[in-house]
C-alpha positions in Angstrom: -41.2 7.4 -5.3 -42.4 7.4 -8.9 -45.6 9.1 -10.0 -47.2 5.8 -10.8 -46.3 4.4 -7.3 -47.9 7.5 -5.7 -51.0 7.0 -7.7 -51.2 3.4 -6.8 -51.0 4.1 -3.1 -53.7 6.7 -3.4 -55.9 4.2 -5.3 -55.4 1.5 -2.6 -56.4 3.9 0.1 -59.5 4.9 -1.9 -60.5 1.2 -2.3 -60.1 0.6 1.4 -62.4 3.5 2.2 -64.9 2.1 -0.4 -65.1 -1.2 1.4 -62.4 -3.4 0.0 -61.1 -4.4 3.4 -59.5 -7.9 2.8 -55.8 -7.3 3.3 -54.8 -10.1 0.9 -56.9 -8.6 -1.9 -55.5 -5.1 -1.3 -52.0 -6.6 -1.3 -52.7 -8.4 -4.6 -54.0 -5.2 -6.1 -50.9 -3.4 -5.0 -48.6 -6.1 -6.4 -50.2 -6.2 -9.9 -49.0 -3.3 -12.1 -52.2 -2.1 -13.7 -50.3 0.1 -16.1 -49.0 -3.1 -17.8 -52.6 -4.1 -18.6 -53.8 -0.9 -20.3 -52.9 0.5 -23.7 -50.0 2.9 -23.5 -52.2 5.8 -24.5 -54.0 5.3 -21.2 -51.1 4.5 -18.9 -51.4 7.9 -17.1 -54.9 6.8 -16.1 -53.9 3.3 -15.0 -54.5 4.1 -11.3 -57.7 6.1 -11.7 -60.7 4.2 -10.5 -62.3 3.9 -13.9 -62.8 1.3 -16.7 -60.6 1.8 -19.7 -60.8 0.4 -23.3 -58.5 -2.5 -24.2 -59.6 -3.3 -27.8 -62.2 -5.6 -29.4 -64.9 -3.5 -27.8 -63.8 -4.6 -24.4 -62.7 -2.8 -21.2 -60.5 -3.4 -18.2 -62.8 -3.1 -15.2 -62.4 -0.2 -12.8 -60.3 -1.3 -9.8 -63.2 -1.0 -7.3 -65.2 -3.5 -9.3 -62.2 -5.9 -9.5 -61.8 -5.6 -5.8 -65.5 -6.0 -5.1 -65.9 -9.1 -7.2 -62.7 -10.6 -5.9 -63.8 -10.0 -2.3 -67.2 -11.4 -3.0 -65.6 -14.7 -4.0 -64.4 -15.4 -0.5 -61.2 -17.0 -1.9 -58.9 -19.4 -0.2 -55.3 -20.2 -1.3 -56.2 -23.8 -2.1 -59.1 -23.0 -4.4 -59.5 -23.7 -8.1 -61.1 -20.7 -9.9 -62.7 -20.4 -13.4 -62.8 -16.9 -14.9 -65.1 -16.2 -17.8 -63.6 -13.3 -19.8 -59.8 -13.0 -19.6 -59.8 -9.5 -21.2 -56.5 -7.7 -20.5 -55.5 -10.4 -17.9 -55.6 -7.9 -15.0 -58.3 -9.7 -13.0 -56.6 -13.0 -13.8 -53.3 -11.7 -12.4 -55.0 -10.5 -9.2 -56.6 -14.0 -8.8 -53.3 -15.8 -9.2 -52.1 -14.1 -6.0 -55.1 -15.5 -4.1 -56.0 -18.9 -5.5 -54.2 -22.2 -6.1 -55.0 -22.2 -9.9 -56.9 -20.0 -12.2 -58.5 -21.2 -15.5 -59.5 -18.3 -17.7 -61.5 -18.3 -21.0 -61.5 -15.5 -23.5 -63.5 -15.4 -26.8 -61.1 -12.8 -28.5 -57.9 -14.6 -29.4 -56.0 -11.3 -29.9 -56.8 -10.2 -26.4 -56.0 -13.6 -25.0 -52.5 -13.6 -26.6 -51.8 -10.2 -25.1 -53.0 -11.2 -21.7 -50.9 -14.4 -21.7 -47.8 -12.3 -22.6 -48.5 -10.0 -19.7 -48.9 -12.8 -17.2 -45.7 -14.5 -18.4 -43.8 -11.2 -18.1 -44.9 -10.9 -14.5 -43.7 -14.4 -13.7 -47.2 -15.7 -12.8 -47.4 -19.5 -13.3 -50.6 -20.8 -11.6 -52.9 -20.0 -14.5 -54.2 -21.7 -17.7 -56.1 -20.0 -20.5 -57.9 -20.9 -23.6 -59.9 -19.2 -26.4 -63.5 -20.4 -26.2 -67.1 -19.8 -25.5 -67.7 -18.7 -22.0 -71.2 -20.1 -22.0 -69.8 -23.6 -22.2 -67.3 -23.1 -19.3 -64.4 -25.6 -19.0 -66.0 -29.0 -18.3 -62.7 -30.9 -18.6 -61.4 -29.0 -15.5 -64.6 -28.9 -13.5 -65.6 -28.7 -10.7 -64.5 -25.3 -9.7 -64.5 -23.9 -6.1 -65.2 -20.4 -7.5 -66.4 -18.9 -10.8 -66.1 -15.2 -11.7 -67.9 -13.9 -14.8 -66.8 -10.6 -16.2 -69.6 -10.0 -18.7 -73.3 -9.7 -18.2 -75.9 -12.3 -19.1 -79.7 -12.2 -18.5 -79.4 -15.6 -16.8 -76.5 -17.7 -15.6 -75.6 -20.4 -18.1 -76.5 -23.9 -16.9 -73.1 -25.2 -17.9 -71.5 -22.9 -15.3 -73.9 -23.9 -12.6 -73.1 -27.6 -13.4 -69.4 -26.9 -13.2 -69.5 -25.1 -9.8 -68.6 -27.3 -6.9 -71.0 -28.1 -4.0 -70.8 -25.1 -1.7 -69.0 -23.1 -4.4 -69.5 -19.4 -5.1 -70.0 -17.7 -8.4 -70.0 -13.9 -8.8 -71.5 -12.5 -12.0 -73.3 -9.4 -13.3 -76.9 -10.2 -14.3 -78.9 -8.0 -16.7 -79.4 -6.9 -20.3 -77.0 -4.9 -22.4 -77.5 -1.1 -22.1 -79.3 -1.6 -18.8 -77.9 -1.2 -15.3 -77.0 -4.7 -14.2 -76.8 -6.3 -10.8 -73.7 -7.9 -9.4 -74.9 -11.2 -7.8 -73.1 -13.7 -5.6 -74.5 -17.2 -6.1 -73.8 -20.1 -3.6 -74.5 -23.6 -4.7 -76.3 -26.0 -2.4 -77.3 -29.2 -4.2 -79.7 -28.2 -6.9 -80.3 -24.8 -5.5 -78.5 -21.5 -5.9 -78.7 -19.0 -3.1 -78.5 -15.4 -4.5 -77.2 -12.3 -2.9 -77.4 -8.9 -4.7 -74.2 -6.9 -4.1 -74.2 -3.8 -6.3 -75.4 -2.1 -9.5 -72.8 -2.4 -12.3 -72.4 -2.1 -16.0 -70.5 -4.7 -18.1 -70.2 -5.6 -21.7 -72.7 -8.4 -22.7 -71.9 -12.1 -22.6 -72.0 -13.5 -26.1 -72.4 -17.1 -27.3 -69.7 -18.5 -29.6 -66.5 -17.0 -31.0 -66.1 -13.9 -33.1 -66.5 -14.7 -36.8 -68.8 -17.7 -36.3 -72.1 -17.6 -38.2 -74.5 -15.3 -36.4 -71.9 -13.8 -34.1 -71.1 -10.1 -33.9 -67.5 -9.1 -33.5 -66.4 -6.6 -30.9 -68.5 -7.3 -27.8 -68.8 -9.9 -25.2 -66.4 -12.1 -23.3 
């Protein structure tokens, strides 16, 4: 058994002990090679339970957070999922093993191209991506059964609420940059959103627009 395989088994056991008990999610995390989604300089840390930098001021989330957010979505294999923040493509890859179709938006085109290459290399086919503003969602493909947001906003964008199906679930970190944020599960019932606080987290901030547009800072956000 290779060193990476041993590290992966150890990580899966740690995640199970930490509360990631859904067998399908654990299987998906085991099937996705996290070392393919991190820079080669960090490949020896791929199966440590830690976030790692991926460029453009972004990070690949720690495996526990990926597992926690995925488990909170209560996914079914016939569901249509919107992901805000493709990043490295790691969370996207995990979702493709659990949902019917994954639509993912990334504001950094360089990151998006790299993520697409990784997903193609793995032979995943049930995904569609685009470069865009996560605040706007993907109205042409709405409604979505589930929405996962991997950057923190002070409030959920109304566009994402509108694009969530009746009875749908959205999982997102809520809070300001440089503060401890709260991971929240929202469930849509008519015009109301039920809220359930899950954990304290720290994510990069969600940013309007695309890098290079007037008034936009490069390097942080979705």
